[in-house]
All heavy atoms as an XYZ file, in Angstrom:
989
protein
N      70.937      0.225     69.911
C      69.896      0.154     70.926
C      70.422     -0.480     72.209
O      70.028     -0.080     73.298
C      68.711     -0.649     70.361
C      67.555     -0.771     71.289
S      66.762      0.809     71.517
C      65.231      0.319     72.193
N      71.329     -1.437     72.076
C      71.886     -2.112     73.244
C      72.666     -1.160     74.141
O      72.574     -1.223     75.364
N      73.451     -0.265     73.510
C      74.228      0.694     74.300
C      73.304      1.694     74.985
O      73.554      2.090     76.120
C      75.248      1.423     73.412
C      76.152      2.325     74.184
C      77.080      1.804     75.065
C      76.070      3.702     74.043
C      77.921      2.640     75.796
C      76.898      4.541     74.763
C      77.829      4.002     75.645
N      72.232      2.083     74.318
C      71.263      3.001     74.915
C      70.644      2.370     76.165
O      70.494      3.024     77.192
C      70.174      3.383     73.904
C      69.153      4.306     74.492
C      69.235      5.656     74.595
C      67.907      3.930     75.081
N      68.115      6.146     75.219
C      67.280      5.102     75.527
C      67.258      2.716     75.277
C      66.035      5.109     76.153
C      66.018      2.717     75.903
C      65.424      3.903     76.326
N      70.304      1.092     76.082
C      69.732      0.382     77.235
C      70.744      0.343     78.383
O      70.406      0.609     79.535
C      69.283     -1.044     76.847
C      68.088     -0.958     75.894
C      68.936     -1.870     78.080
C      67.710     -2.280     75.257
N      71.996      0.033     78.049
C      73.055     -0.009     79.059
C      73.220      1.348     79.737
O      73.253      1.439     80.972
C      74.377     -0.455     78.422
C      75.560     -0.318     79.325
C      75.767     -1.223     80.357
C      76.457      0.727     79.166
C      76.857     -1.093     81.210
C      77.541      0.868     80.006
C      77.740     -0.036     81.028
N      73.316      2.412     78.959
C      73.502      3.750     79.522
C      72.272      4.204     80.306
O      72.393      4.902     81.312
C      73.843      4.771     78.431
C      75.270      4.702     77.944
S      76.529      4.776     79.246
C      76.296      6.429     79.866
N      71.098      3.821     79.865
C      69.888      4.161     80.601
C      69.923      3.495     81.975
O      69.620      4.133     82.988
C      68.628      3.744     79.815
O      68.614      4.453     78.572
C      67.365      4.053     80.590
N      70.314      2.231     82.019
C      70.442      1.534     83.308
C      71.479      2.226     84.193
O      71.262      2.392     85.400
C      70.814      0.078     83.088
S      69.499     -0.905     82.346
N      72.593      2.649     83.610
C      73.642      3.335     84.378
C      73.138      4.657     84.947
O      73.415      4.980     86.102
C      74.869      3.589     83.511
S      75.794      2.103     83.109
N      72.394      5.422     84.134
C      71.928      6.723     84.609
C      70.799      6.601     85.625
O      70.571      7.527     86.401
C      71.462      7.632     83.447
O      70.385      7.001     82.753
C      72.597      7.938     82.496
N      70.113      5.493     85.633
C      69.020      5.306     86.593
C      69.493      4.649     87.887
O      68.767      4.645     88.883
C      67.899      4.478     85.972
C      67.201      5.101     84.759
C      66.125      4.162     84.231
C      66.635      6.463     85.067
N      70.710      4.110     87.894
C      71.210      3.367     89.047
C      71.316      4.229     90.310
O      70.795      3.860     91.364
C      72.568      2.733     88.723
C      73.164      1.841     89.796
C      72.253      0.656     90.066
C      74.536      1.361     89.369
N      71.969      5.374     90.235
C      72.147      6.219     91.416
C      70.802      6.700     91.961
O      70.550      6.592     93.164
C      73.117      7.389     91.131
C      74.538      6.845     90.938
C      73.091      8.420     92.269
C      75.560      7.874     90.494
N      69.898      7.222     91.104
C      68.603      7.643     91.662
C      67.805      6.500     92.304
O      67.197      6.691     93.361
C      67.851      8.199     90.444
C      68.894      8.561     89.471
C      70.026      7.610     89.703
N      67.818      5.330     91.693
C      67.096      4.196     92.273
C      67.690      3.817     93.624
O      66.966      3.578     94.594
C      67.083      2.987     91.300
C      66.639      1.725     91.996
C      66.190      3.285     90.102
N      69.015      3.805     93.701
C      69.672      3.488     94.975
C      69.376      4.552     96.031
O      69.179      4.232     97.210
C      71.178      3.337     94.785
C      71.615      2.077     94.042
C      73.115      2.093     93.781
C      71.221      0.831     94.803
N      69.315      5.824     95.620
C      68.996      6.882     96.573
C      67.576      6.725     97.120
O      67.343      6.898     98.317
C      69.142      8.263     95.932
C      70.570      8.772     95.903
S      70.688     10.435     95.237
C      70.161     11.400     96.642
N      66.641      6.402     96.242
C      65.251      6.219     96.688
C      65.158      5.020     97.637
O      64.534      5.109     98.705
C      64.296      6.053     95.484
C      62.918      5.619     95.933
C      64.216      7.352     94.689
N      65.790      3.919     97.274
C      65.744      2.716     98.122
C      66.442      2.943     99.456
O      65.918      2.582    100.518
C      66.372      1.537     97.396
S      65.428      0.980     95.966
N      67.625      3.545     99.425
C      68.350      3.820    100.677
C      67.590      4.838    101.515
O      67.520      4.722    102.747
C      69.755      4.322    100.370
N      67.003      5.828    100.866
C      66.208      6.824    101.579
C      65.019      6.194    102.281
O      64.711      6.518    103.431
N      64.364      5.277    101.594
C      63.224      4.583    102.204
C      63.686      3.760    103.405
O      63.014      3.739    104.445
C      62.536      3.692    101.170
N      64.815      3.093    103.274
C      65.341      2.299    104.391
C      65.704      3.193    105.576
O      65.417      2.851    106.728
C      66.558      1.500    103.933
N      66.307      4.334    105.299
C      66.664      5.262    106.373
C      65.413      5.788    107.076
O      65.371      5.860    108.304
C      67.473      6.437    105.813
C      68.920      6.143    105.425
C      69.488      7.258    104.582
C      69.770      5.899    106.651
N      64.415      6.157    106.311
C      63.186      6.705    106.903
C      62.432      5.670    107.722
O      61.783      5.995    108.705
C      62.273      7.249    105.812
C      62.763      8.586    105.322
C      61.765      9.284    104.484
N      60.657      9.730    105.323
C      59.499     10.112    104.849
N      59.277     10.104    103.561
N      58.547     10.521    105.651
N      62.474      4.411    107.285
C      61.755      3.348    107.991
C      62.483      2.870    109.233
O      61.989      2.014    109.952
C      61.513      2.164    107.063
C      60.255      2.347    106.239
C      59.846      1.060    105.576
N      59.988      1.268    104.145
C      60.739      0.558    103.342
N      61.436     -0.452    103.794
N      60.803      0.829    102.062
N      63.674      3.382    109.470
C      64.404      2.999    110.675
C      65.172      1.700    110.547
O      65.408      1.024    111.537
N      65.574      1.332    109.341
C      66.353      0.098    109.158
C      67.712      0.187    109.853
O      68.314     -0.817    110.168
C      66.556     -0.194    107.665
C      65.282     -0.485    106.923
C      64.711     -1.813    107.337
C      63.455     -2.098    106.544
N      62.811     -3.312    106.942
N      68.181      1.411    110.064
C      69.466      1.623    110.734
C      69.176      2.298    112.070
O      69.545      3.438    112.308
C      70.384      2.479    109.862
C      70.511      1.955    108.463
C      69.858      2.578    107.409
C      71.250      0.826    108.200
C      69.963      2.092    106.116
C      71.354      0.327    106.921
C      70.710      0.953    105.871
N      68.494      1.582    112.944
C      67.983      2.189    114.171
C      69.020      2.315    115.282
O      68.815      3.072    116.221
C      66.777      1.408    114.674
O      67.129      0.070    114.907
N      70.107      1.589    115.197
C      71.126      1.709    116.234
C      72.398      2.299    115.645
O      72.744      2.036    114.492
C      71.451      0.336    116.861
O      71.862     -0.565    115.833
C      70.244     -0.237    117.579
N      73.077      3.087    116.439
C      74.323      3.714    116.001
C      75.338      2.612    115.721
O      75.561      1.735    116.549
C      74.861      4.665    117.086
C      73.842      5.758    117.364
C      76.196      5.254    116.660
C      74.186      6.642    118.543
N      75.909      2.658    114.532
C      76.893      1.641    114.158
C      77.906      2.248    113.206
O      77.628      3.249    112.550
C      76.191      0.429    113.539
C      75.573      0.757    112.201
O      76.270      0.795    111.201
N      74.263      1.020    112.180
N      79.091      1.655    113.101
C      80.138      2.212    112.246
C      80.079      1.733    110.795
O      80.971      2.027    110.021
C      81.420      1.724    112.925
C      81.023      0.418    113.520
C      79.588      0.580    113.962
N      79.023      1.005    110.418
C      78.996      0.383    109.101
C      77.928      0.958    108.174
O      78.188      1.200    106.998
C      78.803     -1.149    109.238
C      78.754     -1.820    107.880
C      79.901     -1.755    110.081
N      76.719      1.160    108.668
C      75.633      1.548    107.778
C      74.815      2.696    108.344
O      74.798      2.916    109.551
C      74.720      0.350    107.516
O      74.195     -0.124    108.731
N      74.143      3.417    107.454
C      73.355      4.572    107.831
C      74.113      5.846    107.529
O      75.220      5.829    106.987
N      73.507      6.975    107.854
C      74.169      8.263    107.690
C      75.101      8.446    108.875
O      74.667      8.680    109.997
C      73.128      9.396    107.623
C      73.760     10.746    107.505
C      74.167     11.229    106.265
C      73.994     11.533    108.622
C      74.775     12.464    106.148
C      74.599     12.773    108.515
C      74.986     13.226    107.284
O      75.600     14.456    107.170
N      76.419      8.316    108.647
C      77.388      8.300    109.730
C      78.346      9.480    109.632
O      79.180      9.540    108.736
C      78.188      7.002    109.699
C      77.358      5.775    109.858
C      78.152      4.494    109.679
N      79.217      4.530    108.717
C      79.083      4.290    107.415
N      77.907      4.032    106.919
N      80.115      4.319    106.607
N      78.208     10.409    110.554
C      79.187     11.484    110.728
C      79.410     11.630    112.223
O      78.656     11.078    113.032
C      78.683     12.827    110.146
O      77.513     13.230    110.849
C      78.395     12.732    108.652
N      80.418     12.391    112.580
C      80.701     12.598    114.002
C      79.478     13.177    114.701
O      79.087     12.729    115.773
C      81.905     13.533    114.164
C      82.309     13.752    115.610
C      83.398     14.801    115.763
N      83.061     16.085    115.174
C      82.251     16.989    115.741
N      81.673     16.720    116.899
N      82.001     18.144    115.146
N      78.848     14.146    114.090
C      77.694     14.813    114.700
C      76.485     13.879    114.791
O      75.771     13.866    115.775
C      77.342     16.067    113.912
C      76.344     16.948    114.617
C      76.152     18.260    113.891
N      77.288     19.149    113.918
C      77.546     20.007    114.897
N      76.747     20.073    115.936
N      78.594     20.786    114.846
N      76.255     13.082    113.746
C      75.080     12.201    113.764
C      75.238     11.039    114.740
O      74.244     10.496    115.215
C      74.784     11.656    112.362
O      75.757     10.720    111.967
N      76.470     10.690    115.062
C      76.713      9.541    115.931
C      76.931      9.932    117.398
O      77.324      9.096    118.205
C      77.917      8.750    115.414
C      77.683      8.145    114.041
S      79.123      7.336    113.334
C      79.200      5.869    114.323
N      76.633     11.192    117.771
C      76.854     11.635    119.151
C      75.982     10.891    120.154
O      76.439     10.540    121.236
C      76.599     13.137    119.270
C      77.731     13.956    118.733
C      77.495     15.435    118.945
O      76.382     15.914    118.814
N      78.551     16.141    119.269
N      74.724     10.695    119.806
C      73.823      9.969    120.699
C      72.661      9.428    119.858
O      72.566      9.698    118.663
C      73.340     10.845    121.861
C      72.598     12.078    121.390
O      71.710     12.006    120.548
N      72.977     13.233    121.939
N      71.799      8.677    120.491
C      70.704      8.035    119.755
C      69.740      9.060    119.149
O      69.214      8.864    118.054
C      69.939      7.068    120.662
C      68.979      6.169    119.921
C      69.670      5.236    118.931
O      70.683      4.618    119.265
N      69.152      5.131    117.722
N      69.542     10.164    119.831
C      68.621     11.184    119.334
C      69.156     11.852    118.058
O      68.415     12.046    117.092
C      68.368     12.232    120.416
C      67.173     13.091    120.163
C      66.853     13.974    121.358
O      67.630     14.080    122.312
N      65.700     14.604    121.319
N      70.437     12.190    118.045
C      71.020     12.786    116.832
C      71.057     11.762    115.709
O      70.843     12.100    114.547
C      72.442     13.330    117.094
O      73.279     12.277    117.571
C      72.424     14.485    118.084
N      71.322     10.517    116.057
C      71.348      9.442    115.061
C      69.983      9.280    114.394
O      69.882      9.276    113.174
C      71.776      8.135    115.730
C      71.761      6.943    114.827
C      70.783      6.007    114.732
C      72.773      6.562    113.883
N      71.119      5.064    113.791
C      72.327      5.373    113.256
C      73.999      7.094    113.518
C      73.081      4.732    112.280
C      74.745      6.449    112.546
C      74.278      5.274    111.931
N      68.947      9.164    115.203
C      67.595      8.981    114.657
C      67.186     10.161    113.783
O      66.614      9.981    112.709
C      66.574      8.793    115.782
C      66.772      7.481    116.533
O      67.422      6.566    115.991
O      66.276      7.382    117.670
N      67.489     11.369    114.236
C      67.149     12.566    113.474
C      67.877     12.567    112.125
O      67.278     12.829    111.081
C      67.513     13.819    114.290
C      67.225     15.098    113.573
C      65.946     15.645    113.577
C      68.225     15.778    112.897
C      65.676     16.824    112.914
C      67.967     16.955    112.235
C      66.688     17.484    112.243
O      66.431     18.653    111.577
N      69.168     12.272    112.143
C      69.956     12.288    110.916
C      69.472     11.226    109.923
O      69.390     11.491    108.718
C      71.437     12.063    111.239
N      69.135     10.038    110.420
C      68.653      8.976    109.525
C      67.343      9.394    108.864
O      67.145      9.241    107.664
C      68.443      7.662    110.279
C      69.640      7.136    111.044
C      70.943      7.195    110.293
O      71.108      6.627    109.227
N      71.907      7.919    110.840
N      66.444      9.934    109.660
C      65.130     10.343    109.155
C      65.267     11.478    108.130
O      64.677     11.433    107.052
C      64.254     10.768    110.330
C      62.820     11.031    109.997
C      61.966     11.301    111.227
N      62.499     12.369    112.083
C      63.106     12.192    113.253
N      63.253     10.969    113.743
N      63.551     13.208    113.965
N      66.059     12.494    108.456
C      66.221     13.639    107.551
C      66.952     13.249    106.269
O      66.588     13.683    105.179
C      66.960     14.783    108.254
C      66.148     15.455    109.325
C      64.871     16.080    108.792
O      64.912     16.744    107.747
O      63.815     15.896    109.439
N      67.983     12.435    106.386
C      68.712     11.983    105.200
C      67.804     11.125    104.322
O      67.806     11.257    103.101
C      69.970     11.212    105.604
S      71.007     10.766    104.199
N      67.038     10.255    104.934
C      66.106      9.421    104.178
C      65.100     10.240    103.413
O      64.831     10.002    102.230
N      64.546     11.235    104.073
C      63.562     12.115    103.425
C      64.203     12.855    102.249
O      63.635     12.930    101.158
C      63.027     13.111    104.456
C      61.944     14.009    103.938
C      61.394     14.917    105.011
N      60.835     14.123    106.097
C      60.991     14.385    107.386
N      61.678     15.432    107.764
N      60.443     13.610    108.299
N      65.391     13.389    102.469
C      66.093     14.143    101.429
C      66.458     13.248    100.243
O      66.241     13.610     99.088
C      67.343     14.780    102.031
C      68.117     15.740    101.160
C      67.281     16.985    100.879
C      69.418     16.128    101.848
N      67.019     12.075    100.531
C      67.413     11.179     99.457
C      66.220     10.690     98.651
O      66.318     10.550     97.430
C      68.193      9.996    100.011
C      69.638     10.304    100.234
C      70.231     11.526    100.267
C      70.676      9.354    100.459
N      71.572     11.395    100.514
C      71.868     10.083    100.632
C      70.691      7.979    100.548
C      73.080      9.457    100.874
C      71.904      7.361    100.792
C      73.090      8.096    100.946
N      65.113     10.439     99.303
C      63.929      9.995     98.554
C      63.445     11.111     97.627
O      63.154     10.871     96.460
C      62.817      9.566     99.513
C      63.083      8.216    100.148
S      61.755      7.680    101.222
C      60.467      7.402    100.035
N      63.375     12.320     98.133
C      62.912     13.452     97.330
C      63.856     13.712     96.156
O      63.421     13.799     95.011
C      62.816     14.694     98.227
C      62.095     15.851     97.605
C      61.936     17.033     98.550
N      61.600     16.647     99.904
C      62.236     17.096    100.993
N      63.214     17.949    100.893
N      61.869     16.691    102.187
N      65.140     13.824     96.445
C      66.105     14.098     95.375
C      66.240     12.915     94.428
O      66.429     13.095     93.228
C      67.453     14.456     95.967
C      67.496     15.824     96.600
C      66.472     16.728     96.688
C      68.617     16.424     97.232
N      66.908     17.852     97.345
C      68.212     17.707     97.689
C      69.911     16.021     97.467
C      69.075     18.565     98.353
C      70.770     16.883     98.131
C      70.358     18.139     98.563
N      66.153     11.708     94.956
C      66.250     10.520     94.116
C      65.128     10.446     93.093
O      65.354     10.119     91.928
N      63.909     10.758     93.516
C      62.776     10.748     92.583
C      62.967     11.814     91.507
O      62.745     11.550     90.319
C      61.437     10.944     93.334
C      60.305     11.231     92.373
C      61.124      9.711     94.165
N      63.397     13.012     91.909
C      63.641     14.073     90.919
C      64.718     13.662     89.912
O      64.566     13.885     88.701
C      64.060     15.367     91.624
C      62.977     16.091     92.400
C      63.565     17.249     93.202
C      61.902     16.598     91.457
N      65.791     13.063     90.413
C      66.867     12.630     89.516
C      66.410     11.472     88.634
O      66.801     11.394     87.469
C      68.110     12.235     90.318
C      68.793     13.419     90.945
S      70.393     13.105     91.739
C      70.346     11.434     92.252
N      65.598     10.581     89.168
C      65.088      9.447     88.399
C      64.251      9.925     87.222
O      64.454      9.492     86.079
C      64.273      8.534     89.312
C      63.771      7.230     88.729
C      64.937      6.321     88.378
C      62.863      6.536     89.723
N      63.342     10.844     87.488
C      62.481     11.365     86.417
C      63.304     12.126     85.388
O      63.147     11.921     84.172
C      61.363     12.261     87.011
C      60.615     13.004     85.927
C      60.418     11.428     87.852
N      64.195     12.998     85.851
C      64.987     13.782     84.897
C      65.920     12.897     84.070
O      66.069     13.104     82.864
C      65.770     14.884     85.611
O      66.653     14.351     86.558
N      66.534     11.891     84.686
C      67.416     10.990     83.942
C      66.625     10.186     82.910
O      67.088      9.987     81.774
C      68.146     10.051     84.892
N      65.434      9.734     83.285
C      64.604      8.973     82.339
C      64.210      9.841     81.152
O      64.271      9.389     79.996
C      63.363      8.438     83.055
N      63.833     11.090     81.408
C      63.461     11.994     80.315
C      64.657     12.255     79.401
O      64.535     12.189     78.168
C      62.895     13.322     80.876
C      62.775     14.377     79.794
C      61.548     13.086     81.544
N      65.805     12.530     79.993
C      67.008     12.793     79.191
C      67.344     11.580     78.333
O      67.636     11.711     77.138
C      68.194     13.179     80.099
C      67.950     14.572     80.690
C      69.514     13.136     79.331
C      68.907     14.945     81.803
N      67.301     10.398     78.922
C      67.648      9.198     78.153
C      66.607      8.908     77.068
O      66.964      8.443     75.983
C      67.835      8.008     79.087
C      69.061      8.117     79.980
S      70.604      8.599     79.149
C      70.935      7.124     78.185
N      65.356      9.192     77.327
C      64.343      9.016     76.275
C      64.589      9.962     75.108
O      64.354      9.603     73.949
C      62.940      9.222     76.846
C      62.400      8.068     77.679
C      61.081      8.455     78.339
C      62.225      6.805     76.825
N      65.073     11.162     75.401
C      65.404     12.106     74.334
C      66.592     11.627     73.496
O      66.756     12.058     72.352
C      65.697     13.491     74.920
C      64.504     14.208     75.561
C      64.967     15.485     76.257
C      63.438     14.505     74.518
N      67.411     10.760     74.068
C      68.585     10.235     73.355
C      68.284      8.975     72.553
O      69.161      8.475     71.848
C      69.711      9.934     74.351
C      70.339     11.142     75.039
C      71.353     10.679     76.066
C      70.981     12.063     74.022
N      67.083      8.470     72.659
C      66.712      7.250     71.936
C      66.903      7.463     70.440
O      66.405      8.421     69.861
C      65.259      6.893     72.242
C      64.756      5.532     71.744
C      65.605      4.417     72.335
C      63.307      5.348     72.132
N      67.680      6.595     69.826
C      67.933      6.679     68.390
C      69.133      7.534     68.017
O      69.476      7.636     66.846
N      69.780      8.163     68.980
C      70.969      8.983     68.700
C      72.181      8.079     68.542
O      72.147      6.881     68.828
C      71.213      9.994     69.832
C      70.064     10.916     70.104
C      69.878     11.911     68.998
C      68.772     12.888     69.389
N      68.279     13.660     68.313
N      73.274      8.662     68.116
C      74.507      7.897     67.904
C      75.158      7.526     69.232
O      74.980      8.207     70.240
C      75.469      8.712     67.048
C      74.953      8.946     65.645
C      75.944      9.698     64.783
O      77.110      9.871     65.215
O      75.553     10.099     63.683
N      75.938      6.453     69.201
C      76.583      5.914     70.402
C      77.439      6.955     71.129
O      77.337      7.088     72.348
C      77.402      4.642     70.054
C      78.309      4.236     71.202
C      76.461      3.503     69.689
N      78.293      7.734     70.440
C      79.098      8.725     71.170
C      78.235      9.761     71.906
O      78.561     10.165     73.032
C      79.936      9.397     70.092
C      80.001      8.404     68.983
C      78.681      7.686     69.020
N      77.143     10.157     71.311
C      76.246     11.130     71.949
C      75.608     10.529     73.190
O      75.565     11.161     74.260
C      75.149     11.587     70.968
O      75.771     12.115     69.800
C      74.238     12.615     71.588
N      75.125      9.311     73.071
C      74.500      8.621     74.206
C      75.515      8.454     75.336
O      75.215      8.711     76.498
C      73.933      7.259     73.773
C      72.792      7.443     72.769
C      73.469      6.446     74.980
C      72.361      6.166     72.082
N      76.726      8.040     74.989
C      77.767      7.830     75.992
C      78.168      9.109     76.694
O      78.312      9.142     77.919
N      78.337     10.175     75.926
C      78.750     11.455     76.507
C      77.672     12.022     77.428
O      77.935     12.369     78.578
C      79.072     12.476     75.398
O      80.122     11.946     74.581
C      79.498     13.808     75.982
N      76.460     12.098     76.929
C      75.372     12.656     77.731
C      75.082     11.763     78.939
O      74.917     12.257     80.065
C      74.104     12.874     76.878
C      72.939     13.312     77.744
C      74.364     13.893     75.784
N      75.053     10.455     78.740
C      74.816      9.536     79.854
C      75.898      9.640     80.914
O      75.616      9.605     82.111
N      77.138      9.786     80.481
C      78.252      9.941     81.425
C      78.145     11.235     82.210
O      78.373     11.258     83.426
N      77.798     12.313     81.530
C      77.637     13.603     82.207
C      76.504     13.536     83.227
O      76.648     14.002     84.355
C      77.389     14.726     81.174
C      78.672     14.978     80.369
C      76.916     16.000     81.851
C      78.498     15.870     79.160
N      75.385     12.944     82.835
C      74.249     12.813     83.756
C      74.666     12.012     84.989
O      74.368     12.399     86.124
C      73.036     12.155     83.054
C      71.961     11.749     84.060
C      72.458     13.082     82.002
N      75.376     10.925     84.789
C      75.791     10.072     85.907
C      76.739     10.806     86.846
O      76.602     10.723     88.070
C      76.441      8.779     85.383
O      75.508      8.111     84.533
C      76.842      7.853     86.509
N      77.682     11.543     86.292
C      78.616     12.309     87.128
C      77.867     13.397     87.898
O      78.094     13.601     89.091
C      79.758     12.906     86.277
C      80.559     13.923     87.061
C      80.662     11.796     85.770
N      76.940     14.083     87.237
C      76.168     15.134     87.903
C      75.285     14.579     89.021
O      74.981     15.294     89.980
C      75.316     15.897     86.889
C      76.082     16.797     85.926
C      75.138     17.416     84.904
C      76.854     17.876     86.676
N      74.900     13.330     88.911
C      74.069     12.719     89.953
C      74.828     12.511     91.254
O      74.220     12.323     92.306
C      73.511     11.379     89.468
C      72.447     11.529     88.422
C      72.033     10.196     87.848
O      72.723      9.191     87.977
N      70.883     10.189     87.199
N      76.138     12.553     91.206
C      76.927     12.408     92.429
C      76.912     13.684     93.264
O      77.128     13.636     94.472
C      78.352     12.006     92.081
C      78.442     10.587     91.566
S      80.136     10.140     91.282
C      80.034      9.588     89.602
N      76.635     14.817     92.630
C      76.613     16.086     93.362
C      75.567     16.116     94.474
O      75.884     16.553     95.585
C      76.422     17.249     92.387
C      77.563     17.471     91.390
C      77.219     18.587     90.418
C      78.866     17.750     92.107
N      74.325     15.674     94.230
C      73.362     15.659     95.337
C      73.794     14.750     96.496
O      73.467     15.035     97.650
C      72.072     15.148     94.696
C      72.206     15.503     93.264
C      73.667     15.364     92.964
N      74.514     13.698     96.202
C      75.004     12.829     97.287
C      75.950     13.608     98.197
O      75.853     13.534     99.424
C      75.708     11.602     96.719
C      74.823     10.562     96.058
C      75.674      9.500     95.382
C      73.885      9.935     97.058
N      76.849     14.370     97.591
C      77.785     15.166     98.378
C      77.082     16.347     99.044
O      77.340     16.661    100.201
C      78.928     15.656     97.489
C      79.811     14.565     96.899
C      80.796     15.150     95.902
C      80.534     13.815     97.992
N      76.181     16.978     98.327
C      75.445     18.117     98.869
C      74.568     17.704    100.044
O      74.376     18.480    100.990
C      74.597     18.764     97.772
C      73.811     20.003     98.147
C      74.747     21.103     98.634
C      72.999     20.484     96.966
N      74.077     16.476    100.022
C      73.205     16.021    101.115
C      73.948     16.014    102.451
O      73.338     16.249    103.494
C      72.619     14.645    100.809
O      73.610     13.649    100.787
N      75.243     15.789    102.442
C      76.020     15.825    103.680
C      75.965     17.223    104.282
O      75.690     17.386    105.470
C      77.481     15.385    103.433
C      77.527     13.931    102.966
C      78.322     15.578    104.699
C      78.876     13.487    102.436
N      76.196     18.240    103.455
C      76.157     19.615    103.943
C      74.765     19.975    104.462
O      74.630     20.623    105.510
C      76.579     20.580    102.839
N      73.735     19.545    103.759
C      72.358     19.859    104.163
C      72.023     19.208    105.498
O      71.484     19.861    106.410
C      71.358     19.416    103.064
C      69.925     19.512    103.562
C      71.549     20.239    101.804
N      72.346     17.931    105.649
C      72.013     17.219    106.889
C      72.839     17.747    108.058
O      72.321     17.920    109.169
C      72.187     15.692    106.728
C      71.305     15.154    105.604
C      71.909     14.970    108.043
C      69.833     15.467    105.752
N      74.103     18.033    107.825
C      74.942     18.572    108.901
C      74.430     19.933    109.353
O      74.429     20.240    110.545
C      76.406     18.658    108.469
C      77.079     17.315    108.331
C      77.068     16.508    109.615
O      77.576     16.995    110.645
O      76.538     15.374    109.600
N      73.975     20.751    108.431
C      73.409     22.049    108.790
C      72.151     21.872    109.635
O      71.948     22.563    110.632
C      73.090     22.854    107.537
C      72.568     24.240    107.823
C      72.330     25.017    106.549
C      71.783     26.396    106.862
N      71.534     27.173    105.648
N      71.302     20.918    109.256
C      70.085     20.639    110.040
C      70.451     20.125    111.436
O      69.804     20.494    112.417
C      69.198     19.624    109.322
C      68.484     20.193    108.128
C      67.559     19.162    107.529
C      66.760     19.787    106.404
N      65.578     19.005    106.077
N      71.462     19.279    111.513
C      71.895     18.782    112.820
C      72.409     19.927    113.690
O      72.082     20.011    114.877
C      72.974     17.713    112.659
C      72.503     16.317    112.276
C      73.667     15.460    111.815
C      71.780     15.655    113.437
N      73.220     20.820    113.117
C      73.749     21.960    113.879
C      72.629     22.890    114.349
O      72.698     23.466    115.425
C      74.755     22.749    113.041
C      76.157     22.192    113.059
C      77.172     23.140    112.472
N      76.850     23.620    111.141
C      77.102     22.971    110.008
N      77.686     21.793    110.056
N      76.787     23.494    108.850
N      71.618     23.047    113.521
C      70.495     23.921    113.869
C      69.609     23.291    114.950
O      69.035     23.990    115.772
C      69.669     24.206    112.618
C      68.669     25.307    112.770
C      67.978     25.602    111.478
N      68.150     24.479    110.563
C      67.681     24.417    109.342
N      67.009     25.401    108.849
N      67.866     23.367    108.580
N      69.513     21.969    114.960
C      68.613     21.268    115.881
C      69.283     20.878    117.192
O      68.633     20.851    118.237
C      68.046     20.003    115.187
O      67.474     20.397    113.930
C      66.991     19.341    116.033
N      70.599     20.577    117.143
C      71.323     20.111    118.329
C      72.548     20.987    118.565
O      73.150     21.487    117.612
C      71.778     18.658    118.145
C      70.650     17.691    117.932
C      70.259     17.327    116.652
C      69.972     17.144    119.011
C      69.217     16.445    116.445
C      68.930     16.257    118.822
C      68.548     15.905    117.529
N      72.950     21.126    119.842
C      74.180     21.865    120.125
C      75.383     20.949    119.887
O      75.230     19.807    119.437
C      74.153     22.463    121.533
C      74.177     21.412    122.636
O      74.487     20.236    122.371
O      73.873     21.778    123.793
N      76.573     21.434    120.214
C      77.793     20.656    119.944
C      77.909     19.384    120.777
O      78.694     18.505    120.463
C      79.033     21.533    120.196
C      79.182     22.616    119.137
O      78.632     22.444    118.030
O      79.840     23.636    119.436
N      77.114     19.281    121.842
C      77.123     18.083    122.677
C      75.989     17.126    122.334
O      75.795     16.126    123.019
C      77.020     18.478    124.155
C      78.220     19.292    124.582
O      79.358     18.973    124.236
N      77.975     20.374    125.311
N      75.205     17.444    121.292
C      74.115     16.570    120.886
C      72.836     16.787    121.671
O      71.924     15.962    121.594
N      72.757     17.877    122.403
C      71.553     18.198    123.175
C      70.640     19.063    122.312
O      71.105     20.018    121.683
C      71.931     18.957    124.483
C      70.691     19.359    125.265
C      72.864     18.099    125.327
N      69.349     18.726    122.254
C      68.421     19.526    121.426
C      68.398     20.987    121.868
O      68.408     21.287    123.054
C      67.062     18.871    121.661
C      67.373     17.497    122.160
C      68.660     17.606    122.888
N      68.385     21.867    120.880
C      68.275     23.302    121.159
C      66.858     23.631    121.564
O      65.910     23.019    121.104
C      68.682     24.122    119.952
C      70.136     23.925    119.569
C      70.526     24.889    118.455
N      71.837     24.577    117.941
C      72.985     25.026    118.440
N      72.966     25.813    119.493
N      74.140     24.698    117.909
N      66.708     24.636    122.405
C      65.373     25.053    122.845
C      64.732     25.990    121.874
O      65.195     26.764    121.233
C      65.463     25.698    124.225
C      65.958     24.748    125.274
C      65.027     23.553    125.486
O      63.822     23.634    125.247
N      65.585     22.446    125.909
């Protein structure tokens, strides 16, 4: 039971962090362009308008995907309750690795939205 609790915490960590970071991004916690925190890419850091848009869109996306991953991970781990340690470890590890894919995919999604909304100089498209 102890290992199941540990693996459940591990599988819920990424989704919880995505929801919390998404909420912070949406609320404007990273309101000024900086090299340390927030959604930082060359395109998002062009000007304050692209920065604000990227933070808001990334926050919205991370909150939505984070909640979906949180629910699915909780259901999967509940289905593993009472199973053997190797099964819990294998499935929990796979779930955790798969949770990294939305983090990487979110970059492509946000960059596409930025390209669609702003030109290469960071000026809003008409």
